[in-house]
C-alpha positions as CSV (number, residue, x, y, z in Angstrom):
1,M,114.9,98.0,89.5
2,R,116.0,100.1,87.2
3,I,113.7,102.5,85.7
4,S,113.9,105.1,82.3
5,P,113.2,108.7,83.8
6,Y,110.3,108.2,81.4
7,F,109.0,106.1,83.5
8,S,109.8,108.0,86.8
9,Q,108.2,110.5,85.9
10,L,105.0,108.9,84.9
11,K,105.3,106.9,87.8
12,E,104.8,109.4,90.3
13,S,102.0,111.1,88.5
14,Y,100.3,107.7,88.3
15,Q,100.3,107.6,91.2
16,S,99.0,111.4,92.1
17,E,96.2,110.2,89.9
18,I,95.3,107.0,91.3
19,D,95.2,108.7,95.2
20,D,93.1,111.2,93.8
21,L,90.9,108.7,92.5
22,R,90.6,107.0,95.5
23,F,88.9,108.8,98.2
24,D,86.0,111.1,97.9
25,S,85.7,114.6,99.2
26,E,84.0,112.7,102.8
27,G,87.4,110.4,102.5
28,K,85.3,107.3,101.9
29,D,87.0,104.7,99.2
30,V,85.5,105.6,95.8
31,L,88.1,104.1,93.2
32,N,85.8,101.3,91.6
33,A,83.4,103.5,91.1
34,R,85.9,106.3,89.6
35,L,87.2,103.8,87.7
36,T,83.4,102.3,86.0
37,V,83.4,105.9,85.3
38,K,86.2,106.4,83.6
39,R,85.6,103.4,81.7
40,Q,82.8,104.2,80.3
41,L,84.0,107.8,79.1
42,F,87.1,105.6,77.3
43,K,86.3,107.3,74.2
44,E,86.3,110.7,75.5
45,L,89.6,110.4,77.0
46,L,92.0,109.4,74.1
47,P,93.0,112.8,73.3
48,M,94.8,112.6,76.2
49,M,96.9,109.7,75.7
50,E,99.4,111.6,74.6
51,I,99.5,115.1,76.7
52,A,98.2,112.9,79.9
53,P,98.7,109.2,79.9
54,E,99.0,109.1,83.1
55,M,95.6,110.1,83.3
56,V,94.1,107.7,80.9
57,A,96.6,104.8,82.0
58,A,94.3,105.4,85.3
59,T,91.3,103.9,83.6
60,F,92.8,100.3,83.7
61,H,93.8,100.2,87.1
62,G,94.1,97.0,88.4
63,S,93.0,95.2,85.3
64,I,96.8,94.1,84.3
65,T,98.3,90.8,85.4
66,V,101.9,90.7,84.6
67,N,102.9,87.1,83.6
68,D,106.8,87.9,82.8
69,R,108.1,90.0,84.9
70,E,112.1,90.1,83.9
71,Q,110.3,91.5,80.3
72,M,108.5,94.1,81.8
73,E,111.9,95.2,83.6
74,T,113.2,95.6,80.3
75,F,110.3,97.5,78.9
76,V,110.7,100.1,81.6
77,L,114.0,101.2,80.9
78,E,113.1,102.3,77.5
79,G,111.6,106.2,76.9
80,P,108.7,107.8,74.7
81,G,111.1,107.2,71.8
82,A,112.3,103.7,71.9
83,L,109.2,101.8,73.6
84,A,108.3,98.5,72.6
85,S,105.2,97.8,70.2
86,W,102.1,96.9,72.0
87,E,102.3,93.8,69.9
88,V,105.6,92.8,71.7
89,V,104.6,94.4,75.1
90,S,101.2,92.3,75.1
91,G,102.9,89.0,75.3
92,S,104.0,89.6,78.9
93,L,100.5,90.4,80.3
94,T,97.2,89.5,81.0
95,V,94.4,92.4,80.5
96,R,91.2,91.6,81.7
97,A,89.0,90.5,79.2
98,D,86.1,92.4,79.7
99,L,88.8,96.0,79.0
100,A,89.6,94.3,75.6
101,P,87.2,96.2,73.6
102,L,89.2,99.9,75.4
103,I,92.6,98.0,73.9
104,G,91.1,98.0,70.5
105,L,89.9,101.5,70.7
106,A,93.1,102.9,72.0
107,L,94.7,100.7,69.0
108,T,92.6,102.2,66.3
109,S,93.5,105.9,67.3
110,D,96.8,108.1,66.9
111,G,99.3,106.9,69.7
112,G,97.3,104.3,70.9
113,D,100.5,101.7,70.3
114,A,102.8,103.9,72.8
115,F,99.6,104.3,75.1
116,L,99.2,101.1,75.6
117,V,102.6,100.3,76.1
118,T,103.3,103.3,78.5
119,M,99.6,102.0,80.0
120,A,100.8,98.6,81.0
121,C,104.3,100.1,81.8
122,L,102.8,101.6,84.8
123,Q,100.6,99.3,86.0
124,F,103.5,97.0,86.6
125,L,105.3,99.8,88.1
126,F,102.3,100.0,90.3
127,A,101.8,97.0,91.6
128,V,105.7,96.3,92.1
129,Q,105.2,99.2,94.0
130,E,102.4,98.0,96.5
131,Q,103.7,94.5,96.7
132,T,107.6,96.4,98.0
133,I,105.3,98.3,100.4
134,A,103.3,95.0,101.7
135,S,106.4,93.3,102.1
136,E,107.9,96.3,104.2
137,E,104.9,95.8,106.1
138,D,105.1,92.3,106.7
139,E,108.5,92.6,107.5
140,D,108.0,95.4,110.1
141,L,105.3,93.2,111.7
142,S,107.9,90.4,112.1
143,I,109.9,92.9,113.6
144,A,107.3,93.6,115.6
145,E,106.1,90.4,116.7
146,E,109.7,89.5,117.3
147,Q,110.1,92.3,120.0
148,G,107.0,91.5,121.5
149,D,108.2,87.8,122.0
150,E,111.1,89.2,123.5
151,Q,109.6,91.5,125.8
152,G,107.3,88.9,126.6
153,D,109.8,86.3,127.8
154,E,111.6,88.8,129.4
155,A,108.2,90.1,131.6
156,G,107.8,85.9,132.2
157,D,112.0,86.2,133.2
158,Q,111.0,88.8,135.6
159,E,107.7,87.4,136.6
160,A,109.3,83.7,137.7
161,G,112.4,85.6,139.3
162,T,109.5,87.6,141.9
163,D,107.7,84.1,142.0
164,K,111.5,83.0,143.2
165,A,112.1,85.9,145.8
166,E,108.3,85.3,147.1
167,D,109.1,82.0,148.3
168,W,112.6,83.2,149.8
169,L,111.3,85.5,151.8
170,S,108.4,83.4,152.8
171,E,110.8,80.3,153.7
172,H,112.7,83.2,155.9
173,G,109.3,84.0,157.9
174,F,108.2,87.0,155.8
175,D,104.5,87.2,154.8
176,R,103.9,87.5,151.0
177,R,103.0,90.1,149.3
178,N,99.0,90.1,148.1
179,T,99.2,89.4,144.0
180,F,96.1,90.4,142.2
């Protein structure tokens, strides 16, 4: 999928932000707890919308469902000066109901409309990336399973061949090997 240079750069920063939020110093996954705190502090984060939108966009992580992927793919081709309006973009997705007050708060702030569009596009890109990784892992697992089946077939063939050789040797007066 093609994306604008604007979203390409922000996508990497957003991924880093989520990675930073995910684990504490002991390696425990604390993403949900940290997102809860970010949501409680959203009003204080609003001044950062324009200078670090990826940091503020993390507040909405996992709370967007895309209803029109094709339309979202057109939005991520745009740059900061040509973004669609939130009114247009919001028609392509659903935001978790409990976060609607945060959407309203952002819309009343300067740059809030552009921020929400950026946030939705980052959420979409993150979800697409996660789906791609999961698909690749499933494909790798399928390949490994197929290779395992082939190796199992080969082992079965070898075992059958060994049994035949044992039978032949036994028929010709040789003792069978002990099998455990």
